[in-house]
N, C-alpha and C positions, 0 to 999 in steps of 0.2 A: 504494500500499499504506500503510495507516495504522500508527500506532505499535504497536497490539496485534499486528498481523500481523508486524511487524518483530521484536518481542520473541520471538514464537513461532518464526520462522525462525532467528533467532540461537541460540535454545535448541536447536532440533533439529539444527543443524549439529554440535553436540558429540556427538550420538547418531546420527551418519551411518550409515544402513543398518539401524538398529534401530527397532522400533516402540515408542512411548512412550504411556502412557495420558493421557487428557484431564485427569484430576485432577492428575497429576504435572506436566503442562505448566502448568496453572493455578497450581499452588503455586510452581513454581520459575522460570518464564520471566520474569515481570515483578516479582517481589519479594513479600515477605510481606504488606506493607500492601495491595497491590492484591487479593490473594487473600482477606484478611480482610474487605475492604469488599464484594467481589462474588466468591464462590467459582465462579460459572459464567461469568466473563468470557471465558474462552478458547473456550467452546463456539461462540459466534457468530463469532469470528475464525477458528476452525478450519473452520467450515462454508464461509466465504468462500474460504479458502485451498484447500480441496478442490475447490470449484466452479471456481476459477481454474486448477487443475491444478498448483499449486505443492507441495501436500501430498497424500499418498495415505493411505488407511486400509485396515486389514485387516478380517477378518470379526469380530474381537473388539472393534472400535471403537478401536483404537490407531492412532497417527499417526506418519508419518515424512516427511522431505523426499523429494520425487520427484526422482530423478536418472536421467539416461540415460547409458549407457556411451558414451564417445566412440568414434566409428567411425574406422577407419583412413582417413587422407586418401587419396582416390583420385587417380590421375593424370589430368591434363587433356589432351584431344586438341587438337593444333594442326595447322594446314595445313603442307604441305611447304615452301611458300615462306617462311612465317614461321620454320620450322626452319632454313632456310638463312640467314636474317637473324640469328637467334640464334647460329648456329654461327660466322658471320663476326665476331660481337662478341668472341669469344675466351673467353667465360665458359662454365663447365661447368653445364649445365642437366640433367644426367643424373638420372633419378629424379623429376624434377618434371613433365615433359611426356611424354606417350605419342604417338608418331608412327604414324599409320596408313599403312603402306607400300603398301597396295593402292590408296589414293586419291591417287596421284601426280597432280599437275596438270601438264599440258603447257605449257611455256613457248614460245609462238609469238611469236618476235621478228622 
């Protein structure tokens, strides 16, 4: 990510969840001097960010950071023999692992 893209991402973090216009981003993301020298500097960087999937756009041409809601962490399945080893350790692993009771492994010793 180049410096222009970083300026835009940092600016859009303050507007989390809200769409912001390209002109507003160009004016405020990297400072007044950069906007005065090249008012369309953000257009190229925004196009690259949209292509990378970091920024999303709406139908009116406004932009915001793309964020996914965090999914609830799922439990992981472990084999019964590993469950026995973990139980023997004396630590509590409840809520971390899910044991499949139907897939009991026969211990032929």
